[in-house]
N, C-alpha and C positions, 0 to 999 in steps of 0.2 A: 504493499500500500504506499503510495507517494506521500511525502509529507505535505502538510497544509500550512500555509501562512497568508498574510494578508493580501499578497500580490497574486496568489493561486486563484482567487476569483476573477481577476483580470485575465489570466491565462485561459480559464474555462470560458469567459465571455467571448474571447477571440475565437475559440473553437466553435462555440455557438453561433457566431456570425456565418460560419461556413456550414456547420453540420449540426444544427439544433437538436436533432434527435439522437445524436451519438456522442454528446459531450464527454460523459464520464468513461465511455466505452474507448473512445480515442485517446483521452488522457491517460488511462491506465494501461493501454496497449503500446503507447509509444515510450520508449526509453529516452529519445531525444526531448520530448516535451517534459519529461520528468527531470531530465537534467537540466533544462532552462529553468524549471520550477526551482531547483536547488540553487541556481546561480542568481536568482532574482529575489531572494529572501530580503535583501537590504532595500528593496524599493520604496517601502513606506517607512523606513526607519531614519529618514532625514539624512542630511549631508555628512553627519557625523559617522554614518556606517559606510564602511568600504564598498564601493561599487565593484562589480565583476565584469569589466568591459572587454578585456583582452580575448578571453575565449569566446564570449558571446559574439564579439565582432568577428572573429575568425568564422563562426557559423554564419553570421550574416552576410558577409561579403560574398561567400561562396553560394549561399542559397539565393541571394540577390542575383548573381551571375547565372545561376539555374533558372530563375524566373524571367530573367531578360532574354534568355534564349528560348523561352517558352517551352521548354522541355517538359513541363508539367502538363502541358496540354497536347504538345505534338509528339512527345517521346524522342527517341534518337540520342539519348544522353550518353549511352555506351559508346557511341562513335564520335563523340565531341572530342576535340583536340585538347581541351582543358584550359582552364583560366591561367593567365601569365602571374607569376608572383608579383611582379613589379606593379601590375595593375590592381591586384588585391591589396597589397601593402599600402598603396597610394590612397585607395578607397577607405581603408581602415582608418588612416590618419585624417581623413577629411570629416569623419563622423564625430559628433559631439563627445568631448572627453577622450578622443583617441589620438590627438596630436603626437603624443610621445610613445605610443605603443611600439614594441619591438616585434620581431618576427617568430618569437618562441611559440605563440599559440597556434600559428599556421604550421610550423614545422613539426612540433612534437607535443607541445604541452596540453593541447585540448585533447588529443587522442589518449594521452597518459592519464588525464584526470577522468575523462569518460570511462575508460577501463578500471579506474580505481572504484568509481561509484557503481558501475555496472560490470562486474567481472564476469558474469554469466553471458553477457552480450558478446557474440562473436564478431559483431560489425563494429568497426571504428568509424568516426564521422569523416575524417580527411584522408583522401587517396592522393598520394603525390608521386610524381615520376622525377626522381632526383636528377636524372640525366637531362631532361627538358626544363625542368623547373616549372612544370604545369601541374595544376591543382584540380581536383574535383570533390564534391561533397558526395558522400556515399548515399546513392538514391534510395537504397533499401530503407534508410532511416526516414526518408521523406514520404514513403508510401507505406501506409498503415492498414493492415488487415484487420477489419471490424465488421461483425454482423454479416459475414459472408460476402464482403466486398472490400476492395482496396480503394482508399482515398489518399489523395495528395495533401499533405499538411505544409507544403513549402510557403504558401502565402501566410498561413498561421504563424509560422516561425518568424518571419520578419516583422509581422504586425505585432507580435508579442514583444519582441526586442525593442521595437519602436516605441512601444507604450512604457516599457521599463526606463529607457533613455529619457523619455518624457517626464516620467515621475522623478528621476534623479535630478534632471535640470530644474525642475520645479523646487525640489528640496534645496539644491544648490542656491538658486536664486533667493529663496527664503532666508537662507544661512547668511548670505552676503547683506541682504536686506536688513537682517537683525543688527549687524554690526554698523551699517550706514546710518541706521535710524539713531544710534548713540550720539552722533555728531549734532543732531539737530535738538537734543534735549538740554534743559538747563544744567549747569555744571554739577550741582549736588545730586540731581536725579541721575545724570549720566554716569557719574562715578558709581552709584549704587547699582544701576542696571548693568553696567559694563562688568562690575565685579561679579554679579550673579551669572551673567552670561559666560564669563570666563570660567567660573567654577563648573558650569556645565560642559565646557569644551575640554576640560581635563578630568572628566569623570571616567571610571574604569571601562565603561562601555563605548568610549569614543574611538574612532577610526585613529590608529597610530599616526597617520599623517596629519590629521588635525592637531593632535596633541604636540607634535613636532613643531608645526608652524606656530602655535600659541606660545610654546616654550621659547622659541627663537624670538618671537616678537617681543615678549616680555623681557627676556634677558638682554636683548639688543639695547633696549631703552633704560634698563635697570643699570647697566654698566656705563651708558654713553655719558652721563654727567660726572662720571669718575675720571680723575686726571692723574697721570704719571708723568715723571720728569725723566728724560733720557738725554744722554750726551756723553761725548768722550772727554769733554773738559768741564770741570766743575763749574767754571764761570760762564759757560755756554750751554746750560741745560734748556732743553726745549720741552714744552709741556704739550701732551697729547691725550685726547680723550680716548678711552678704551672702546674699541669698535669690534663688534661680533659680526663674523661673516658665515653665511652658510656655504657648505662646500659641495653641495650636490642636491639631488631630488630627495625629497623626504621618504623615509623608510625604504630607501632602495638597497637591494641586495647586492651592493657594490663593493663592500669590503672598505668603504671610506669612513671617515670621521665626520660627524654632522656639522659641528661648528668649530670655528678657529677664532681666536681672539688676538687682535693686534693692539698695542706693540708687545704684549707679554708672551704671546706664543702659547697661550692656554688652549687645550684641546677638550671638546665637549662631545659626549656621546649620549643620545637620548635612547631609552630603552623601556620595555614593558615587563621585563623579566628579572627575577633575582637569580637566575641560573649562574652559577659561578663560572661555568665554562664559557658562557658568552662574555661575561665581564673579562675574564683572563684572555679570551681570544681577542677582544678589542685592545687590551693592554699589550699583547705581543704584536699586534699589527703595526704599532708604532714605537717598536723596540723598547717596551717598558717605560716610555715617556710618561710623565704624570698626566692623569686624565680625570676630568670631572664627569660624573654620572648624573644625568637628568632622568629620574625614575618616575614612571606613572604610577605612584603608589602613595598612599596615605600613612603608611607605617613609618614610625619614628626613624630618623636617619642613624640613630645609635643602634636600634635594633636591626636595621637594614645592614649595617656594617658587620654586626655581630653575626647575622645569619650568613653573610657572604664568608666571613672568616671560619664559621663552623663548617660550612660546606667545603671550603677550600682545604681544611684540614682532613675532611674525609676522603678527598681526591688526591692530596699531596701529603704524604705522612712524613714531610721533612720540614721542620720549623722554619729554617732560613728561606725555603722557596716560598712558603706562604708569607712570610713576612715581607719578603721583596715585592711580591704582587700587591699586597695590602698597602705598602708604602707608596704604590703608583696610583692609588686612588686619591687624587688631591681633594676631592669634595664630592659629596652626595647631595643633590638637590632633589627633594621629594615635592609631592604637590602642595602640601601647606607652605613650604619655603617659597615655591614658585609664586603662590598667591601673595605672600608677603611682600616679595619683590615686585609684583605687580602694582600692589598699593604703594610701594615706595617709589615707583617709577611715575604713577600718575600724581603723586604729590609733588613731583618735580615739574608737572606740567605736561607729561607725555602721553596722556590719554589718547588724543586723536592720533598721535604718530603711531602708538602701538595698534590701534584699530585699523589705520590705513595700511600697516605693514601685514596684519592679519589678512586683510582683503586682497592686497597685492600678491602675497605668496600664495593664497588659496587658489586665486585665478590662474596662476602659473601651474600650481600643482594639479589642478583639476582640468588643465588643458583648455582653459577658456580664452587664454592669450598666449602669445608667443613670449617666452622668458625673456629674450634679449630686449624686445620692444617694451614689454611691461616694466622690467626692472632697469631699463636705461634711465640714467640720471637719478637713481635711487639715493645716492648719498647727498645729492643737492636738495632733494625733497624731505629726506627724513632725519635730518641731523639736528633740528631744532624743535623745541616743545611745540606741540599742537595746541 
């Protein structure tokens, strides 16, 4: 029995538009529709829930190509030369939230995940000719046998994904509007509203990307008013504001460090876990250079550190090794500390700057704008209190 969630009703409504008498039978008979059902759970959960676009868009562009060729009406798909990868990839990136998508879903990720969810299914969604770089969608998944007849669900598939994207667009628009609305409020009201909104953005159920964006925006302006003095001559010291930089896309599996601070050279890593192996892996990445962890947790930082040390001792039964790793943890910033620093930053007049940063970074992260275009001139716009 397929799982049911708020968007399942939309999926069944789309089936009903084509086959009103066979809604439940088609839904239960199609592993493809059930897979899409699994991938659209976040539709009604708002912008804070991670969207599943990569694999859905791999399905979408191939089924769209199938429909464009009218194979659902005229047949002949088995003799089709296949869709070109470059065309599919370009189309993926034209779709909402798709600008930064990579080729993984088309090449292997969709098939791998589909098999994980439906191991008994002998048919995989994507057929690929590596030599020619041509792609097909497995037509057997688009033709569903139900009540002694075979029906095509190709149009249903694209309409469901269109509806899911529209729901996520609406959620994202409301997310942005909620922040933009703060700027039009009276100062006292806007601070209270912003604080409550920020608390919601760092809650445990929030998409990790949102947490990282909000963390960066808060810390950027918490540190910005702090000044250090640098120079090679005691009589010619230069004062510089601490500046925090993002080093890549949020929550990316790229082995990178999330934030870097100039001119001190501090490294920051955002994490949702207290898995000691993850912490030590991050430390090893930078040759055991000191690192600050921003942790999506309400747990006291003393308890977090003790928990990390305890797990480290279980994994490494050598005191000196454990001590060396623990010394590399420069600071732990949990959610309560993050909120304190938010209040500290807005007390310095940076509320609007923080809000603008969250909006700007969110638009880039969720592929609403081009990163270079949106962040161009960022330093000029965002270095004074709003």
